[in-house]
C-alpha positions in Angstrom: 0.0 0.0 0.0 1.3 3.5 -0.8 2.1 5.9 2.0 -0.8 8.2 3.0 -0.6 11.9 2.5 -0.7 14.1 5.6 -3.4 16.6 4.8 -5.3 18.5 7.5 -8.4 16.9 9.0 -11.5 17.3 6.9 -14.2 15.3 8.6 -17.8 15.3 7.2 -20.2 17.6 8.9 -22.9 15.0 8.4 -20.9 12.4 10.1 -18.5 13.9 12.6 -17.0 10.5 13.4 -16.0 9.7 9.8 -12.2 9.6 10.0 -10.3 11.8 7.5 -9.2 9.6 4.6 -5.5 10.4 5.1 -5.7 9.5 8.8 -7.6 6.3 8.0 -5.0 5.4 5.3 -2.2 5.9 7.9 -4.1 3.7 10.4 -4.5 0.9 7.8 -0.8 1.2 6.8 0.2 0.9 10.4 -1.8 -2.4 10.8 -0.1 -3.7 7.7 3.4 -2.8 8.9 5.4 -5.1 11.1 6.4 -4.0 14.6 7.3 -6.9 16.9 8.9 -5.6 20.2 12.5 -4.7 19.5 11.9 -4.6 15.8 9.8 -1.4 15.4 11.9 0.4 12.8 9.5 -0.1 9.9 6.4 1.3 11.7 8.4 4.1 13.3 9.6 5.3 9.8 5.9 5.3 8.7 5.0 7.4 11.8 7.8 9.9 11.4 6.9 10.5 7.8 3.2 11.0 8.6 3.4 13.2 11.7 6.4 15.5 10.8 4.3 18.1 8.9 2.1 18.7 12.0 4.8 18.8 14.7 7.3 21.4 15.7 9.9 18.7 16.2 10.0 14.9 15.6 12.9 12.8 16.8 13.7 9.2 17.6 15.6 8.4 20.8 18.3 5.7 21.2 15.7 3.2 22.4 13.6 3.7 19.3 10.7 5.8 20.7 9.4 8.4 18.2 8.6 11.6 19.9 6.5 14.3 18.1 6.4 17.6 19.9 4.2 20.7 19.5 3.2 23.8 21.6 4.6 26.2 24.1 7.9 24.9 25.4 7.4 27.1 28.5 4.1 25.5 29.4 3.4 22.2 31.3 4.9 19.2 29.7 2.2 16.8 28.5 3.1 13.3 27.3 0.8 11.0 25.4 2.0 7.4 25.1 0.7 4.8 22.7 2.9 1.8 22.1 3.5 0.8 18.5 4.9 -2.7 19.2 3.0 -5.9 18.7 3.5 -9.4 19.9 5.4 -11.7 17.5 7.9 -14.5 17.3 11.7 -14.8 16.9 13.4 -17.5 14.9 15.6 -19.5 17.3 16.5 -22.6 15.3 16.6 -24.0 11.8 16.7 -27.8 11.7 18.3 -30.1 9.1 15.1 -30.3 7.0 14.7 -26.5 6.9 11.9 -26.3 9.4 12.0 -23.3 11.6 11.4 -23.0 15.4 10.7 -19.8 17.3 10.5 -18.1 20.6 7.6 -15.8 21.5 7.9 -12.0 21.8 5.2 -11.0 24.2 2.2 -12.9 25.6 0.8 -15.6 23.3 -1.8 -18.3 23.7 -0.1 -21.0 21.6 -3.4 -22.3 20.4 -3.9 -19.1 18.5 -0.9 -20.0 16.3 -2.0 -23.4 15.0 -2.7 -23.3 11.2 -1.8 -19.6 10.8 -0.3 -17.9 7.9 2.9 -16.1 9.1 5.5 -13.7 7.7 9.2 -13.8 8.5 10.8 -10.4 8.2 14.3 -11.1 6.9 17.1 -8.9 5.7 16.1 -10.0 2.2 12.5 -9.0 2.7 9.3 -10.7 3.9 9.2 -14.5 3.6 5.8 -16.3 3.6 5.5 -19.1 6.1 2.9 -21.4 7.7 2.9 -22.6 11.2 1.3 -25.9 12.3 1.6 -29.1 14.2 1.0 -32.9 13.8 -2.4 -33.4 12.0 -5.3 -34.5 14.2 -5.5 -37.8 12.4 -2.0 -38.7 13.8 -2.5 -37.5 17.4 -2.7 -40.0 20.1 -5.7 -40.0 22.5 -3.6 -38.3 25.1 -2.2 -35.7 22.7 -5.7 -34.8 21.7 -6.6 -33.9 25.3 -3.5 -31.8 25.8 -3.1 -28.1 25.1 -0.6 -27.6 22.3 2.8 -26.1 23.3 4.9 -23.8 21.2 7.7 -26.4 21.0 5.2 -28.8 19.2 4.8 -26.3 16.3 7.1 -25.3 13.5 7.3 -22.8 10.6 7.4 -24.2 7.1 8.7 -21.9 4.3 8.7 -24.6 1.6 12.4 -25.3 1.4 13.9 -28.8 1.1 16.8 -28.5 3.7 18.6 -26.4 6.2 21.0 -25.0 3.6 18.2 -23.6 1.5 16.5 -22.1 4.6 19.7 -20.4 5.7 20.1 -18.7 2.4 17.2 -16.4 3.4 16.3 -16.7 7.1 18.6 -16.1 10.0 18.3 -16.9 13.7 16.9 -13.7 15.3 14.6 -12.7 12.4 11.2 -11.6 13.7 7.9 -13.2 12.7 4.4 -11.9 12.7 0.9 -13.1 11.9 -0.3 -12.3 8.4 -0.8 -8.5 8.7 -4.2 -8.2 7.1 -6.6 -5.3 7.7 -10.2 -6.4 7.4 -13.2 -4.1 7.4 -16.2 -5.8 9.0 -19.8 -4.5 9.0 -20.5 -1.0 10.3 -17.4 0.8 11.6 -15.7 -2.4 12.9 -12.3 -3.5 11.6 -10.2 -6.5 12.4 -6.6 -7.5 12.2 -3.5 -8.3 14.3 -1.8 -5.5 16.1 -4.9 -3.5 17.0 -3.0 -3.8 20.4 -1.7 -1.2 20.2 -1.5 0.5 16.9 -4.9 2.0 17.8 -3.4 3.7 20.8 -0.4 4.9 18.8 -2.8 6.3 16.1 -4.8 8.2 18.7 -1.9 10.0 20.3 -0.5 11.0 16.8 -3.9 12.0 15.5 -4.6 14.1 18.6 -1.4 16.1 17.9 -2.5 16.5 14.3 -5.9 17.8 15.4 -4.2 20.3 17.8 -2.2 21.6 14.9 -5.4 22.3 13.0 -7.1 24.0 16.0 -7.5 27.8 15.8 -5.7 28.5 19.1 -2.1 27.7 19.9 -1.4 25.2 22.6 -0.5 26.5 26.1 1.2 23.3 27.0 4.1 21.5 25.5 2.6 18.3 24.0 4.8 15.3 23.3 3.0 12.5 21.5 5.1 9.3 21.7 5.0 6.1 19.8 6.6 4.0 22.5 8.4 0.7 22.0 8.7 -2.6 23.8 5.6 -2.3 25.9 4.8 -5.9 25.3 8.0 -7.1 27.0 7.9 -4.8 30.0 6.7 -1.2 29.4 10.3 -0.4 28.4 9.9 2.4 25.9 7.5 4.5 28.0 10.0 4.4 30.8 12.9 5.7 28.7 10.8 8.3 26.8 9.6 9.7 30.1 13.2 10.0 31.2 13.9 12.5 28.4 10.6 14.4 28.4 10.2 14.6 32.2 6.4 15.1 31.9 4.2 17.0 34.4 1.1 15.2 33.1 0.9 12.0 31.1 -1.9 9.9 29.5 -1.3 6.4 28.2 -3.6 5.0 25.6 -3.9 1.2 25.2 -6.6 -1.4 24.4 -8.8 -3.0 27.0 -11.0 -6.1 26.9 -14.4 -5.5 25.5 -17.0 -7.5 27.4 -19.8 -7.4 24.8 -19.1 -10.8 23.5 -19.6 -14.4 24.8 -17.6 -15.8 27.7 -16.3 -12.4 29.1 -17.6 -11.8 32.6 -18.9 -8.2 33.0 -18.8 -8.6 36.8 -15.1 -8.9 36.5 -14.2 -6.8 33.4 -16.9 -4.2 33.6 -19.5 -3.4 31.0 -17.2 -2.3 28.2 -18.7 -2.1 24.7 -17.1 -1.7 21.3 -18.5 1.6 19.9 -19.3 2.9 23.3 -16.6 5.5 23.3 -13.3 6.1 25.2 -12.8 4.0 28.3 -11.6 6.2 31.1 -9.9 4.3 33.9 -10.1 5.1 37.6 -8.0 3.6 40.4 -4.7 3.9 42.4 -2.5 4.0 39.3 -4.6 7.0 38.0 -4.4 10.6 39.1 -8.0 11.4 40.2 -7.9 15.0 38.8 -6.7 13.8 35.4 -9.5 11.3 35.3 -12.0 13.9 36.4 -10.8 16.3 33.7 -11.2 13.7 31.0 -14.7 12.9 32.2 -15.6 16.6 32.3 -14.3 17.2 28.8 -16.1 14.2 27.4 -19.4 15.3 29.0 -19.1 19.0 28.0 -18.3 18.1 24.3 -20.9 15.3 24.0 -18.3 12.5 23.6 -19.7 9.2 24.8 -17.4 7.5 27.3 -17.2 4.4 29.5 -15.7 4.0 33.0 -13.4 1.2 34.1 -11.7 0.4 37.4 -8.4 -1.2 38.1 -7.3 -1.6 41.7 -3.6 -2.3 41.1 -0.7 -1.2 39.0 -1.8 -1.2 35.4 -0.2 -3.7 33.0 0.5 -0.9 30.4 2.5 2.3 30.0 0.5 4.1 32.7 2.3 2.0 35.2 5.8 3.4 34.6 4.6 6.9 33.7 3.1 7.4 37.1 6.3 6.4 38.9 8.7 8.5 36.8 11.0 10.8 38.8 9.1 12.3 41.7 5.8 11.2 40.2 3.6 12.2 37.2 -0.1 13.0 37.1 -1.1 10.1 35.0 -4.3 9.1 33.2 -5.3 6.0 31.2 -7.7 6.0 28.3 -8.4 2.7 26.5 -9.9 1.4 23.3 -12.4 -1.5 23.6 -10.9 -4.6 21.9 -12.3 -8.0 21.3 -10.1 -11.1 21.0 -6.9 -9.5 22.2 -3.5 -11.0 21.2 -5.0 -12.9 18.3 -5.1 -12.6 14.5 -8.6 -11.3 14.6 -8.6 -8.4 17.1 -11.7 -6.2 16.6 -12.1 -2.5 17.3 -14.5 0.3 16.3 -13.2 3.2 14.3 -15.6 5.6 16.0 -13.9 4.7 19.4 -10.4 5.7 18.2 -11.8 8.8 16.5 -13.5 9.9 19.7 -10.3 9.2 21.8 -8.3 11.4 19.4 -10.9 14.2 19.9 -10.8 13.8 23.7 -7.0 13.9 23.8 -6.9 16.9 21.6 -9.3 18.7 23.9 -7.3 17.8 27.0 -4.2 19.2 25.4 -6.0 22.4 24.2 -7.3 23.0 27.7 -4.1 22.4 29.7 -2.2 25.4 30.9 0.2 26.4 33.7 -2.8 27.3 35.8 -3.7 23.6 36.3 -2.8 21.8 39.5 -3.1 18.0 39.6 -1.7 17.6 43.1 -4.3 15.6 45.2 -6.2 17.8 47.5 
């Protein structure tokens, strides 16, 4: 797919939640671009190219985070974090017959991998592969009752021996699911990597909308495509070290509970298409959460509330604990079937989150105090 242009937002007045075509093209490109943790260079190049016309400064730090900045450098430092990395695999062995074995990057349910089309991202370009296991016809009764393990699966690229495989593939090459973007009915779309290219998109799109706003920002906004969240929240920690934010908001996906088998009494009533999910709890600054709620209500943005009573398993965790502490918020995108090939989200949800983040930045000034009272 060709790279999207970076025109200013031009949303339909008849449908205010119809995403600008250039922004939507950028989102689709991001889903189709590989970004396993530690191997984010391709998607970061796409992000830099897209956001540069709308930022005062764009740079990549030594860890690989892309930081786009805009606004008043004398104002409060506001950091938006959306991680661009996705779960993947890493080639760890090539056997004598040319079959490939892999380690996981991030949290996988191995059963999600059986029978999948995969892509190995080599120095020579993408290589198609399939991953599978012993056919059901040949499984023993005991094997049929067991959960498949990663070591019982292998990647097949169609070669005849180890020598042929090594002509193209090397140990340490990353692997992803087939990166396919699939529109469903309505405004729903599916594909791997919605966790968390959706969050990355919202933080970059919010900066782009701030650039198009009539009034200049009174804060110094830093929208960051963070790296290596899936293996330990690593990029957000290092990016915060250079930005030293006063206020930070992480954007990530959360489990939608509007599908079978997900317990609402545990996960909350979280619906795709229901709008931004604003989190409350000890990892969240209460005043930041309240400001997000107030902005959503005053601008007729539908929103949902969620609670988490512990440290969050996403970038908000390390942002809150940076330095002497950061006033931290967490906004999430409802996502079905997380960490699979068929993650499903609503385009209206990410569009509304970009609006909410843009409003938060436009309303932030040196007069604001987020110290708990």
